[in-house]
Every structure is written in C-alpha cells, then in structure tokens.
C-alpha positions as CSV (number, residue, x, y, z in Angstrom):
1,M,12.4,78.2,-140.5
2,A,9.3,77.5,-142.2
3,D,7.9,79.1,-145.0
4,I,6.5,79.0,-148.6
5,L,7.9,80.1,-151.8
6,T,5.3,80.9,-154.8
7,M,6.6,79.3,-158.3
8,S,5.8,81.0,-161.5
9,D,3.0,78.7,-162.3
10,G,1.6,79.9,-158.6
11,T,2.2,76.5,-157.6
12,E,3.3,77.6,-153.8
13,I,5.9,74.7,-152.3
14,F,6.4,74.4,-148.6
15,Y,10.1,74.3,-147.5
16,K,12.0,74.0,-144.1
17,D,15.1,75.7,-143.4
18,W,17.1,75.2,-140.3
19,G,20.5,75.7,-138.7
20,S,23.9,78.7,-139.7
21,R,23.5,80.1,-142.8
22,D,26.9,79.7,-142.8
23,A,26.7,76.4,-143.1
24,Q,27.2,73.6,-145.3
25,P,24.1,73.2,-146.4
26,I,22.4,69.7,-147.5
27,V,18.8,69.6,-149.2
28,F,16.8,66.3,-148.7
29,H,14.1,65.2,-151.2
30,H,11.7,63.0,-150.0
31,G,10.1,59.9,-151.7
32,W,6.2,59.4,-152.7
33,P,3.4,60.4,-151.3
34,L,5.7,61.5,-148.3
35,S,6.4,65.0,-147.6
36,S,10.0,66.2,-145.8
37,D,8.4,65.1,-142.4
38,E,10.0,61.7,-143.7
39,W,13.6,63.0,-143.2
40,D,12.6,63.8,-139.3
41,P,15.7,61.7,-138.4
42,Q,18.1,63.1,-140.4
43,L,17.0,66.8,-140.2
44,M,17.6,66.4,-136.7
45,F,20.6,64.5,-136.9
46,F,22.3,66.7,-139.8
47,L,21.9,70.0,-137.6
48,S,23.2,68.9,-134.4
49,K,26.7,67.9,-136.3
50,G,26.2,71.4,-137.8
51,F,24.4,71.6,-141.1
52,R,22.0,74.1,-142.8
53,V,19.6,71.9,-143.3
54,I,16.6,72.2,-146.4
55,A,13.7,70.0,-146.9
56,H,10.2,70.8,-149.1
57,D,7.8,69.0,-149.3
58,R,6.7,68.3,-153.9
59,R,4.0,69.4,-155.2
60,G,0.9,67.7,-154.4
61,H,2.1,66.3,-151.7
62,G,2.6,67.3,-147.6
63,R,1.7,70.7,-147.0
64,S,2.3,72.4,-151.1
65,S,-0.3,73.1,-153.4
66,Q,-2.3,70.1,-153.5
67,T,-1.8,71.3,-157.6
68,E,-2.1,68.6,-160.4
69,R,-0.2,71.3,-162.5
70,G,4.0,70.0,-163.3
71,T,3.7,65.8,-162.4
72,D,6.4,65.5,-164.2
73,M,10.0,65.6,-163.3
74,D,11.0,67.8,-165.3
75,T,8.7,71.0,-162.9
76,Y,10.3,68.4,-159.6
77,A,13.3,69.6,-160.5
78,A,12.9,73.2,-161.2
79,D,10.6,73.6,-158.3
80,V,13.7,72.5,-156.6
81,S,16.5,75.0,-158.5
82,T,14.1,77.8,-157.8
83,L,14.0,77.1,-154.4
84,V,18.1,76.5,-153.9
85,E,18.1,80.2,-156.2
86,W,15.9,81.7,-153.8
87,L,17.5,80.4,-150.7
88,D,20.9,80.9,-152.8
89,L,22.7,77.5,-151.7
90,R,26.0,76.1,-153.0
91,G,28.1,74.3,-152.0
92,A,25.4,71.8,-151.2
93,V,25.4,68.6,-150.7
94,H,21.9,67.0,-151.7
95,I,19.5,63.6,-150.5
96,G,17.4,61.8,-152.5
97,H,15.4,59.1,-151.3
98,S,13.0,57.2,-153.6
99,T,11.5,59.1,-156.2
100,G,12.9,62.3,-154.2
101,G,16.5,60.2,-155.5
102,G,15.1,60.9,-158.9
103,E,14.5,63.9,-158.3
104,A,17.9,64.8,-156.6
105,T,19.3,63.1,-159.8
106,R,17.3,65.2,-162.4
107,Y,18.4,68.4,-160.3
108,V,22.2,67.7,-159.7
109,A,22.3,66.7,-163.4
110,R,21.1,70.6,-164.4
111,A,22.8,72.4,-161.7
112,K,24.6,75.4,-162.5
113,P,28.3,75.3,-161.4
114,G,28.7,76.0,-157.4
115,R,26.0,75.0,-156.5
116,V,26.2,70.5,-155.7
117,A,29.5,69.5,-153.5
118,K,28.0,65.9,-153.7
119,A,24.6,64.1,-153.7
120,V,23.4,61.0,-151.6
121,L,21.1,58.6,-153.4
122,V,19.0,55.9,-150.6
123,G,16.8,53.6,-152.5
124,A,16.3,55.5,-155.1
125,I,14.5,55.0,-158.4
126,P,16.9,56.2,-160.9
127,P,18.2,54.9,-163.5
128,V,14.5,53.6,-165.4
129,M,12.3,51.0,-162.7
130,L,9.8,49.9,-165.6
131,K,10.4,47.1,-167.9
132,S,11.0,47.5,-171.6
133,D,12.9,46.0,-174.2
134,K,15.8,48.6,-173.3
135,N,15.0,47.8,-169.1
136,P,14.2,43.4,-169.1
137,G,15.5,43.5,-165.4
138,G,12.6,46.4,-164.8
139,L,9.2,45.5,-163.2
140,P,6.1,45.1,-165.9
141,V,3.6,47.9,-165.8
142,A,1.0,45.8,-164.1
143,V,2.7,46.7,-160.8
144,F,2.3,49.7,-161.5
145,D,-1.9,49.2,-162.3
146,G,-2.3,47.7,-159.5
147,Y,-0.4,50.6,-157.3
148,R,-2.8,53.5,-159.6
149,E,-5.6,51.0,-159.1
150,A,-5.3,51.0,-155.3
151,L,-4.9,54.2,-154.7
152,A,-8.5,55.6,-156.7
153,G,-10.4,52.8,-155.3
154,N,-8.8,53.2,-151.5
155,R,-5.8,55.6,-150.9
156,A,-6.4,55.0,-147.1
157,Q,-5.8,51.7,-147.1
158,L,-3.2,51.2,-149.8
159,Y,-0.7,53.8,-147.1
160,L,-1.9,51.7,-144.5
161,D,-0.7,48.0,-146.9
162,V,2.2,49.9,-148.0
163,A,3.9,51.2,-144.4
164,K,2.6,47.3,-142.8
165,G,4.3,45.8,-145.6
166,P,6.4,46.5,-148.1
167,F,8.4,49.6,-147.4
168,Y,9.9,49.5,-144.3
169,G,9.9,45.1,-144.5
170,F,7.5,44.3,-141.2
171,N,5.8,42.0,-143.4
172,R,9.0,39.8,-143.4
173,P,9.0,37.0,-140.8
174,G,10.0,38.2,-136.7
175,A,10.1,41.9,-137.9
176,T,10.0,44.5,-135.4
177,V,6.9,46.3,-136.6
178,H,6.3,49.9,-134.7
179,E,2.7,51.3,-135.3
180,G,4.0,54.7,-134.9
181,T,6.0,54.4,-138.1
182,I,3.2,53.0,-139.9
183,R,0.6,55.9,-138.3
184,N,3.4,58.3,-139.9
185,W,4.4,57.4,-143.0
186,W,-0.4,57.0,-143.1
187,R,-0.5,60.6,-142.2
188,Q,2.0,62.0,-144.2
189,G,0.7,60.3,-147.2
190,M,-2.7,61.7,-147.0
191,M,-1.6,65.2,-146.5
192,G,-0.7,65.5,-150.1
193,A,-3.8,64.9,-153.0
194,V,-4.7,61.8,-154.8
195,K,-5.0,63.2,-158.5
196,P,-0.8,64.0,-158.1
197,H,-0.5,61.6,-156.6
198,Y,-2.2,58.9,-159.0
199,D,-0.2,60.8,-162.0
200,C,3.2,60.5,-159.6
201,I,3.3,56.6,-160.3
202,R,4.0,57.3,-163.8
203,V,6.2,59.4,-163.0
204,W,8.5,56.9,-160.3
205,S,8.1,54.3,-162.7
206,E,8.8,55.8,-166.4
207,T,10.7,58.6,-166.3
208,D,14.6,57.7,-167.6
209,F,17.3,58.9,-165.7
210,T,20.0,57.2,-167.8
211,E,21.3,60.6,-169.1
212,D,21.1,62.4,-166.0
213,L,23.6,59.8,-164.1
214,K,26.5,60.3,-166.6
215,Q,26.1,64.1,-166.7
216,I,26.6,64.6,-163.1
217,G,30.1,66.0,-161.9
218,V,30.4,65.5,-158.3
219,P,30.7,62.7,-156.2
220,V,27.3,60.6,-155.6
221,L,27.1,57.7,-153.0
222,V,24.9,55.3,-154.2
223,M,23.0,53.5,-150.5
224,H,20.6,50.2,-151.1
225,G,19.0,47.2,-149.2
226,D,19.4,44.5,-150.7
227,D,16.1,43.7,-149.5
228,D,14.5,46.6,-150.7
229,Q,10.8,45.4,-151.9
230,V,9.5,48.6,-153.8
231,V,13.0,49.6,-155.9
232,P,14.8,45.9,-156.5
233,I,19.1,46.8,-156.4
234,A,19.6,45.2,-158.8
235,N,18.0,47.3,-161.3
236,S,18.3,49.9,-160.0
237,A,21.7,50.7,-157.5
238,L,23.2,48.2,-159.3
239,L,22.7,50.1,-162.5
240,S,23.1,53.8,-161.7
241,V,26.9,53.5,-159.9
242,E,27.8,51.9,-163.2
243,L,26.8,55.0,-165.0
244,L,27.8,57.4,-163.0
245,R,31.6,59.6,-163.3
246,M,32.5,59.6,-159.3
247,G,30.2,56.9,-157.8
248,E,30.2,55.1,-154.5
249,L,27.9,51.9,-153.8
250,K,26.6,50.8,-150.0
251,V,24.7,47.8,-150.0
252,Y,22.5,47.2,-146.9
253,E,22.2,43.4,-146.6
254,G,18.8,42.7,-145.1
255,Y,17.8,46.3,-145.0
256,P,14.4,47.8,-146.7
257,H,12.7,50.2,-148.9
258,G,12.8,52.6,-146.2
259,M,16.4,52.1,-144.5
260,L,16.4,55.5,-143.8
261,T,13.5,55.4,-140.7
262,T,14.4,51.9,-139.4
263,H,18.2,52.2,-139.8
264,A,18.5,55.9,-139.4
265,D,21.9,55.5,-136.9
266,K,24.2,53.4,-139.4
267,L,22.4,55.6,-143.0
268,N,23.2,59.0,-140.8
269,E,27.0,58.0,-140.3
270,D,27.9,57.1,-143.5
271,I,25.9,59.7,-145.1
272,L,28.1,61.8,-142.3
273,A,31.4,60.1,-143.4
274,F,31.2,60.7,-147.3
275,I,30.1,64.4,-146.2
276,R,32.9,65.0,-144.5
277,K,35.7,62.8,-147.1
C-alpha cells in the first residue's frame, strides 16, 4: 500500500507500507535530496524476509508536499512520529541513510517507550558535519555554500554531477559506472522542490545530534564506508559510535556514500544479522 498522511500544518507526507501488519516493522529514512525510492533494494529484501517495511518521502522531497514549511530536523522527526503513531508501529527498527540518519537519530532519541527496538545509521550525518571551534574535524562552510550556489544556479546539473561522481564513487579509477543508478538518483532529486532542498543543506550540515546520540537507549548499528566522499567517516561514524550507549560500528573498506545501492547485497545481510541478534 502507498498512501498520504496529512500533518497538522497541512503538509501531505507520502509513504509506502508493505507486508503483514503482524510482522516486525522496519522504517526507512532516506537521504537528501532523494525519496523513499532510494530504499528499493532494501524494501524488496526485507519484505522477502517477512518484515513489514515502511518508507516515506520527507516533506519537500519526492511525492510529499513541496512546502517550505518545516525545513528543520525537529519537524522532520515530528513527521515521522506522526506517521508511527498513525500506523501504531511498535518494536520497530529505524534505518536511516545520510540526512535520513540524522532524522532517524532525532526520532529514536525522542520516541515513546516501546516504539523502537533498534536503529541502523548508514553513512549518516551525526554528530555534526559543519566545522567549528567545537568540531574542528568538520567540513568548512565553503563546502556547503558550494552546494547551495550550484543548486540555486542549476539544480539539474548538480544532481547529475553528484550522482555520477562522489555519491556512488563513480569518480574513482576503475569504478563500474551504472547509468541507470545515476538517472534514478537524478529522477528522485528532481521530483522534490528546489526551495526545501536548498534549505535542507543547512539542516544536514549544521544540525548537532550529539545529545540525541547520548539519549538513545536501544542498540544501534553504525555502518560507514571508509571512502565516503560526502560524509567523511572520521567526523561522523567514528565519533557517533563513541556517543551511543549501545553502539556497534561496521566499517566497509573502499565503500562509497551510496553503498546501500552499490553494495546492497552485503549491507542487507549485515543489517538482517543485526536485527536478528
């Protein structure tokens, strides 16, 4: 089933909900500037393993409302909470990639008891990406200003450049380039709206998840490629796992930011093993 849920401010959130209502639910949180379609390989895999799978398009992204309202991490997490309450999901596993990893982190840290069993963060943005006096290993604001300038100037070209370059590691010598993967990334990005995508750059670069990570009281698997050119591992996964109460780190040698697509078979099996532990 695919459906629309209307938030309190009138924003419509598109979501997919497949599988038995009696099965353990897995909730997927997509990255910027994509949609729930990013999770196609995982949705099909975990559905085949007997899970109930739920994935939504974040506001301003995909098939959800192209609103500029609520472009902040608190609202993103609140939208997830509303969806979880509406579907009455209990004992769920929340899996977030990149910006979706931040969204999952904030939601899980604030979730009501019994709603969440475990979480998985893949190439995720926490604790915080922007370089500052408190975060000297972060990326300088010029990197994010470059994204903003390119997006406002020619969003379609930026999305092609990101997809055929650093996101999937297709810019690395000897990489096997998949044209369909590039086109699918571009398709998803262009489905959303330029204004919330532009504003979301501030959200995924500047939001600090340090306290959220400390508050999470369920097991969390942190997965990251050591050749992630978008969210460098040294200032993300390696720091996040130290802040989590029950964090487990898996580092993938040579894997890119978009490893959920390029190496779906390996990651799916590792996530399944973590869930079943």
